[in-house]
N, C-alpha and C positions, 0 to 999 in steps of 0.2 A: 612783197605785195601778191605775187602770183600764187605763192605757197599759201598766204593767209586766205585769199580766195577759195583756194581749193578745199582749205579746212572748212571754211564756211559753207561751201556747196555740200561737203560730205557730213555736216554737223549731226543731222539726224542718226548715221550709223554709228558716228562716235558715241552719243548719248546711250544708243542700244547697247554698244560693247561695253561701255562703262557699267551700265545696269546690271548686265550679265556677269561683269566680274564681281560686284558688291554682291549679288545674289549667291553665287559660287563660294564667296569668302563667308557669307553669314550661312548658308547650308553646311559647308564645312565644320564651321564652330558647332553646330547643333550634332552634326554626327560625332564630333569629338566629345561632346559632353555628354553623350547617351543618346542622341537624337530626339525624335518625337515622345521616345518612351522614355525620357529621361526620369519624370516623375513616377513612372511606374516601376523603374528600377530602384528607387528610393522609398516605396509604397509598399508595407506590410500587407495591408488590406485597404478595401474602400467598403464602407457600410453606409448605405443608401446616400452614396455619394460624398460621404465625408472620408477623407484620407487618413490613414494611420501611418504617420511618418516612422521610418525604420530606425532612426535613433531615437526618438521619444520612446517607441516600444522596447527598443533593446534597454533602455535605462529602467523601464519598470519591469522588465524580465529579469535584470540584475539584482534590482530591489527584492523582487518575490523570490528568488534564489536564496538570498541572503534570510528572510524571513522563513522559508521552509526548512532550512537548514543543510549542513554540509553534505549530508547523504542523497539529498534531493536533486533530481536529474534537471538539465536544462529545458529538456522537452517538456516536463510536468509542470515548469514554472512557465513556459510560453505558452502550453496551453489554459493555464489558471488566468494568466494576464489577458489571454484572447475572449475568454468568455466575461472577463471583466469590462473589456473595452467594447465588446457588442452590447453588452447591458448599459453600459454607460450613454452610447451612442443613441440607441434606439429610445431609451426613457428621456435623454436631453431635448429630443425631437419634441416629444409629448410635453415636456415642461414649457418649451417655448412656444408651441401651437396653443397650452391653456394659460399662458400668462404666469406660470408659477416661478415667484423669485422669492430670493432670500436676502432681506436687506442689512446694513449694518447693526441696526439695533437688534434684531432677531439672532445673527451671528453673535453679537455680545451675549444674549441670554445663553446660547448655545454652549458656548466657552465657559460660562460660570457654571451650567450645570454639569459639564465633562470635567471641569478642573477643580471643582469646589472642595474635593476631598483631597488634594494635592497640597500638601505643607509648604512647598515653595510660594503658593499664591493666597497664603492665609495672613491674617494680622494676628497681633497679639493674643486676641481673644478667639482666635480658631475659626475666623469667617473668611469668606471668600474677598480679597481685595483686588479691585479691578486696578488700582494704582500699582501694585506689584505685579500684576500681570503685563500691563504697559511697561514697567521698567525692564520686565524679562524680554519682552518683544525687542524693546531699544538695544538691550545688549547683544542680543542675536543680529539684529541688523548691524551692528559694529564689529561683529564676529571676524576673525581672520578666515574663517572656513564659510563661505557662501551658502555652502549647503544646508548649515544649519538654520538659517533663516527661511531657505526655500522649503524645509521640512517642516517648519510652521506653517507657511502658506498652505503646503499640501494638507496639513491637518485641518485648518479651517475650511479650506476647500472641501475635505472629506464630510465635515460637519454639514455644510450646506448642501451637499447632494443626499445627505441621509435624511434631512429635513424636506428637501424636495420630493424624495422619493415617498416619504411618509404622508405628505399633502397630498401627492398623486395617487396612491394606493388607497387614501380614505375617501378620496373623493369618487372612486369607484366603488367602494365596499357601501358607500352613502346610497348608491343607486341599486344595491343587490339586496333583496328581501324576498320575503314569502308571504303569501296571502294565507288567509284561515284556509281555504280551499287546500293550497298546498299542504298545510298543516294536517288537515283531514286525510288527504291522501297519503301521506306518510304513516300518519296513525294506523290506517287501515291496512297498508303494505306490510307493517309490522305485526298487525293483530288479526286481520282475517286468515284463516286457515280452512284448509280442505283434508279431507280423509279420502285416499284413493286405493282402487286397486288396479293393477296394470300387469301389463305381457312385457318383456323386453327380450327382443331378439337381438342379440350381439352381432356386431359387426363380423367377430372373429367366427362365427357360424358359418361364413362363407368364404370359401379357401380364395387367395389372393389371385390364383391362376383363373378365377371365373369373373376377375374385375381388373382386367389389366388397363395400364394408364399409357397413353402414347405421347410423344415429345410434342406433338401437335395440340395435343389436348391441353398439356401443361401451360404451351405458349399461348393459346386462346385463353386460359383462365387468368394468366398474369395482365395478357393485355386488358381484360375486364376489370381488373384490380391494381391498376398501376400505382395509386396512390400507396398500397401496401407494400410495394415491392420496388420502392425508390433505391437508389443505390449512389453513394460517391464514386469518385475514382478510384479505381484500385489496382493493385499489382499483385500477380502471385508468383512465387519464386520456388525454387529448390536448391539446395545445398548440400556440402560435404562439408564437415568439420575435421580438420586435421589438428590434434591435440600434441602439444609439446610435453610428451610423457617420457619418464626415465625408462630406458630399456633394460632388460636383465644384468646386460654388460654394466651398465651404471650402478643397479644394485648390488652387484658383487664387488665391483670396485669401492663402494662405500663400506661394505661389509668387511672387505680386506683393511680398508683404512682404520676402521673402529677396532678390527682385531689385533692391529700394531698397538693401539693405545694400553692394551693390557699388560704390556711389558714394558721395560724401562726404553725411553726414549729420548732424542735429543732434541733441544729447541733453543733457537737463538734469542738471547736476552735484547730486547730492543732497547733499553735504557743503558745497557753496558756494552753490548756489541760482542760480550761472550757466548759462546755456544755451551749450554749447560745439559748435563744428563739428569733426566727427571724420572721420578718412580712412576711406574705405570699404574693404571685404574685399580688393579687386583692389590697392590700393596701400599699407595700412599695413604699417608695420614691426612692429607689436606683436601678432603674431598669437594668442598665447596668451591675452592679456588681451581681444582681441576675441571669441575664441570662449567665454571666461568669461562675458561681457557678452553673447552672442547665441546661444550652442548649448546645446542639451540634453547636450551630451557635450563634456567639454574636450579639449583638443589632446592628440594621441597621438604622442610624438617618438618614431617608430621608422620603418625601413625596410619599404617594401611591394615584396614580389616581385608579379608580374601575377598568381599564383594566390591570393594573400592577399586580393585585391580581387573583388566581385561581378562574375561573368562579364558580365553587360549592360553594365557600365560600365568595366571594365578597361584595354580597348584605348584607348577615348577619353581616359581620364586619363593612360596611358602617352604617347600622342601629344602632349600638350599642351607638354610642355616647362616648364622651370624659369619660375616665375610665372604660367604659364597657369591659367585659372580655367574652370571648367565648371559650369553649372547657372543656376538651380535645376532639380533633376531628382529623380524619385521614386524612392525605394528602398524597396519593401516599405511600410511604414506611416509611412515618413519622408520629408520633402522636403530634400534636399540642396544644400548650395552647397561646393565644392571648389575648392582652390588647392593646385598644387603646389609645394612649399617646396625642394625640390634633387632632382636626379637625379645617379645615378652607376651605376658596376659595382660588384657585391658577390657573392661566393662564397655559395651557398646552404647549404653545409656546410662547416664548418672544425672541424679537429681541433687541440686545444690542451692544454697542462697549466699548472697555476699552483701558486703556495706562497701561501696565504692568511695575512697576518698582521693579525688584528683588533686594536681597542683597544676602550677604555671608551666607549660610546656608539654602539658599532655595532650591528649586527644578526647573528642566528645561523638558519640555516634548520632547522626541526624537522617532525616530522610533522605538527603543529598549525599551521605556518606560521611565518613571521619572528617571532623573539622577542629581546629586549635581550640582547647577548654579555655573558657573563660575564668577559670580559678585564678586567684592572686598569691595563695600561699605557696611556699617553697617547698621543693621536694623533701628537705630534711624535715619540716613540720608535718607536712603529710605522713611521713612515716612514723612520726612520733604519735599522732592521733590514731593511726592503724593500730599501732602496737597497744596503745592504751585501750582501744575498743577491745582488742583481742583479750587483754588481761581480764577486762570485766567480764566477757562473754565465757572465758574458761572456769570463771568463779562460777557463773550463773547463765546457762544457754538460754533460760527462757525470757532473756532481755534482749535476745538478737532481734527479733521483729521490731520493738520499741526503738532500739538504737540503729536500726535502718531507716526508719520512718524520720529519725532526727538528723542521722549524720550522711546518710548516703547521698553521692552526687547522681548517682543512677536514678534519676526521676521517674523512668519508666516503670521501675518495678519496686522502688521504694515502700509505695503504700500497700505493694504485698508483702511487706516485711523482708525485701529483697530476695524472694524465691523466684528462681528460673526455672523451675519445673524440669522434666525429663529432656535432657538434650545429648546429641552427639560430641562426645568429647573435642572432637576436631574441630568443632563450630567455634570454639573458645580460642583466645588469643594464648600465646605461647604459655606464659608462667602460670595463667589460671588452669590451662588444660593440663599441665604437668602436675599441679597440686593434685587435681580432683581425680586423676589416675594413678598416681605415685602412694596416695594414702587410702585409708580404708573408711567404710560408713561410719559418721559419727565425729570424724576428724575435724579438727579447727585449725585455721592458721592464716599466714599473710603471704599473698603473693603478689608481685609486680608485673604489671604489663604497660603497654604505651597509654592506656586509659588511666592509669595511677595506681595505687596501692588498694587491692581486695582483701577484707577480713572475709574469709570462706569458710561455711561448715557444709560437710559432705552428708546429705540426708539420705541418700540410697543409691545403690548401684547395681546394675542390672546385666544379666547374659555377658559373663565373663568369659573371653575367646582369645584365640591367637593373633599377634597383631605384628606388622614387621615396620621398621623405617627403610626404604630403598633410596638408593641414590641411582639416577640414569643418564646416560650420556644419551642425549637426543639428537639424531640429526635427519633433517628433513630429505627425503630421498627425491632429488630433481634431476632433470635431464643435463646431461654433459654437453659441452660446445659441440662435441661430435654428433650427438644425437640430434641435436637442435637442426643442425646443419643439414642432417640426413632428412629430416622432416621437411625443411624448407624445399629441399630438392625434390622429393616427393611430391610437394604440394604443386610446385611449379609443372613437373611432368605431367600430373593428372590435368591442369589446367590448360596446358597444351593440347593434351590428348582429346579432352572434353571440347574444345574448341573446334578441333577438326574432325570429331565426329559425333556420337551420339552421347550426350552427357550421362545418361541412366546406364547405357550399355559399358561405357567406360568404366563407371562406378562399380558395377556389379563385376565386370571382368576382374576388378583388382581387390574385390571384397569390401568397398567401401559401403556405407550405408548414406543413402540418399533422403533427405527429409524436406518434404513440401510443407510450403507455408502458402495458405490460400487467403486471398482477399484483405491484402495489405492496404492501410489507408495513408494518404500522403503525411499525416502528423503522428502515425504510429512510430514506437520506438523500439519494442521488444520482440524478439524472435523466441518461439518456444524451446525452452531449455537453456538458451543463451543468453537471455537478459538483454539488456540495453544495447542495440546494434544500429543506433541512428544512422550510421554512415551507409549501411547496406541498404536502408529503407530510401536514403535520399538518392543513391545511384540508382535504383529501381525506377524512380520518379521523373530522372532526367530525360529532358525532350529527346535527346538523341540517343538513348537506349533504346532498343528493339527487343523484341521477342526473340531469344534464343543467345542473346548477348551474355557473356559470362566474365567475370572479374574476381579477383583474389583480395581478400581483405585480412589485414593482420588483427587479431583478436588477442583477448587475453588468455595466456598459455597454447597459442597455436594461430591457426589460419582458418580462414572460411572460404571456399570457393561456390560462389551464388550463380545462378543462371536464372533469369527471367523468363517465365514460361508462360504468361499473359498480361495484356493490358486492357483493362475494362474502363471505359468511358464513363462519365457522370450519366445517369439517366435510370432505365428500368433494368432489374435483375436478367441476368440471362437465364435461360432455361436450365442449364447444367447446375448453375449455384444454387436454384431454389427447388429443383426436383425432389430432394429430401424432404422439403417442408410441403410442397403442394401436391405431391402424390398420394399421400394419405389422405387427403381432404377429398381428392377426386375419386380414389378407390373407394371410400366411405360412401359417396353419393352413387356410385354405380352398385355396391353392395346395398344400399338403401332399397334402390330400384327393385333389385332381385328378390330382396325380403319381402317387399310390399306385394310383388306379383305372387308369392307362394302364400302369403297369410290368406287363409279362408277361416270362414265361420262366422255366425251371428253373435257369439257370446264370447267373452274373454275366454272362457275354460275351452271353448272349442279352437278358437285361434291358438293358445297355447299349446294344446294337443296337435295341432297342424304342423308346429314347428318345434315339438319335442321340448317344450318349455313348461314353467309354472305359472301360476297367477300368484303374484305378490301383493303384500298390502304396504301403505305406509300412511303414517298419521300426522296430523298437525302440521301440514306443510303450510309455509308463507312464502309470500312473493319475495321479501328481504333475504330469506335463507334458501334459496330452491336448491335444496339437497334432498334427495330420495334415499331412504333407508335401502342399501342393498344395490343401490345403482350409482350413487355418488351425486355431483353437481350436476344438474340440469336444468338449466334456467328455461330453456325453450320448451321443455315438457312440462315444466312446473306451471308456466305462463299460458300454455295451451289449457291444464286442467283447470285453471282459474276462468277459463271462457265457457266451461261446460256447466250444465245445470245438474242437479242432483240426480244421479241415475243413469246420466248420458254417457254415451260411449264415443269416444274420439276416433278421427281417422287416425290412418298410422302417423306417427310424429317421429321425424329424422333428429335424434339426440347426439350426443357428443360421444357415447359409446354403443350405440345400437339404435334400432326402430323400436317405438313403444306405441302400445294402443292401451289408452288410460279411460277408465270408469271411475266418475266421483262418486263415493258412497255417502258423503256427508259434507256440507257446507256449515261453517260457523262465522257468523258475522259478529265482528267485534260490537259492543254494546256502543250506542252513540254517545258522545261527550256533549255536554253543553257548550263548551268553549274549546276550541283546539289551538289556542295562541301558544301555548307552551310548546305545541309541536312544530307551530310556525317559525318560533322563535330559534328552535334548534335547526331547522332547514335553513333558516338564513344566516345562522353562524357558521354552519358547515359550508355554505356557499362563500363567505366571506374569507375564511381560512383559506380557502383555494384560490381566491382572487389574484395574490402576489404571482405563484408561479404559473397560473394560467394565462394572466395578461401578458406576462413578460414572454412566456411561450409563443403567444399569439403574435407578439411585435416582431420577435425572432424569425419567425416563419414567413411572415410577410415582408422582412427587410431583404433587400438586393445586396448581396455581399459578395464581394470578390476578395478569395483567401489566398495570400500569396506567401504564407507562412513558410511553407515547405522550401520556397527559393532560398531562404535565409538561415533557416534552422535545419 
């Protein structure tokens, strides 16, 4: 009892202790699951308070990547989906606010419009069948693959979103128009014009040294024009690339390896386990097999004209003669060993015509490339037909065109009588090529290719010249393991030395080129000259990475050692980053003041003389085409001219290329029209065309967006 009484007397303390324990337990659970930021850790973005979930976003990125194709980068897909998500969220807010909805009945109408030409949803008479569509949907629901039905639901949702978007934009367009007065103004901007005389004193007439611009002046200008100089968060880096390139030692080793192939050599037969002595490249009569065993590129059975071969080796190869061997020799990034297989003379251009007789098993050329022929005749029957056609043609060549139109399977040129015009013989399949180069003009015959049997007539041959067939053992020059290891060690040494010293100095001392990259954005991917290097960009934006930090990255064919040189927060551009843009603006403003101070005289001629310039003329200038002959596009000057009376001289005007003084010599008013409705309609149409992009851009600019993409991608 005494113990119970003690517990009762201390009950308030026990309650507090238990409460603290529970709080600690709950708080630790929150921390284990990501803390109060758990939602943020799984949030790719927040757009006007709407969270974009990481998993849902990733699913869309995966789908977009498939849609873009195998060569598309993940970053490109991410950025595409990002734009789609922003558009979706900001527009859905508008739909909800305006009460825009698409009901079931309208959805069915949209489906009918979208699918009416799809044969899967047509009845026996070729009309859209809602019943067939419902059967199709039911089949998808019962499908073993849940994504099939989900894809259909996504399809319906896309149709509804397109309809909502159309309704929304049409509502806005309905409120966009132009009055008759707008039409009249548009008419006069196009058709009113003035003739002027002017003096132009170019800014280049004042030396730059007389109009210096300070850093403080640039900063003041930027502060006064902050909206024009906004910037996202950026990073600047510099890097050195260490390429895994073959050394001279590697090249010499490969050259020695190819040299050995010229003579007899031994090779272990993988099938029998027996070591065999094989003929070298100089003597072997199985050249194709030799290349399959020893070359990166198989034998190409074609005739080469001299201009088909690399200029550095063409003369040497043509001088060898049949059986001659040249090499090993270097050709770009390859080591080659060449043997001339045959020599002859051949026309470089042949005109011929043919009748193609295809058969089952042959191929047909299409825009997508060769595909199996739809022919049903046997190869034997095709040969008989080709021989029969040849017999008829030999008796009467005048029938060739008629027979081609009737019998040729090559519908691309059968209507032209089978005429193939002048072609390089090497562009034809092997059998066809051999016939047109082995025979003379006027010859007719039959040749077989993988397309079928060709009845051929050679109608002309041009430019007979020397050609060769050449077999080449080709080996890519690649760095050896020793070279790769040496490059790795060199990279490590530079990384350590640059971390302890000055990045630029260490690179210069060792003869390495430092490449700066300025103003990288968080979702950028490419580095100049190095292509996609997303991992480097991600590293540069990591919170714990500071200016001066260095890191080594493995890349294709080598390594990059990078250093962060600047971290620029989101906000207004720095003076250093915009000085090249702002300095010319401020310099021209100062030059304009100097020029104005020097201008003197009461007439244009006197002013021109005071500045060693001439008086120029320009005719029929309009407000909508503010280009002055001899001066260029000068809207400010043209605008001032339209504000003058005839004969009146303007004050000095600061234009794009200099300071101008203008005198209007003639004002031509366009004749008044009875009605400006057509011009008002044109203006309204222009405004409506721009609605979609302008509204969407305005909504995005007004949106509150938290972008965490760079955290995940």
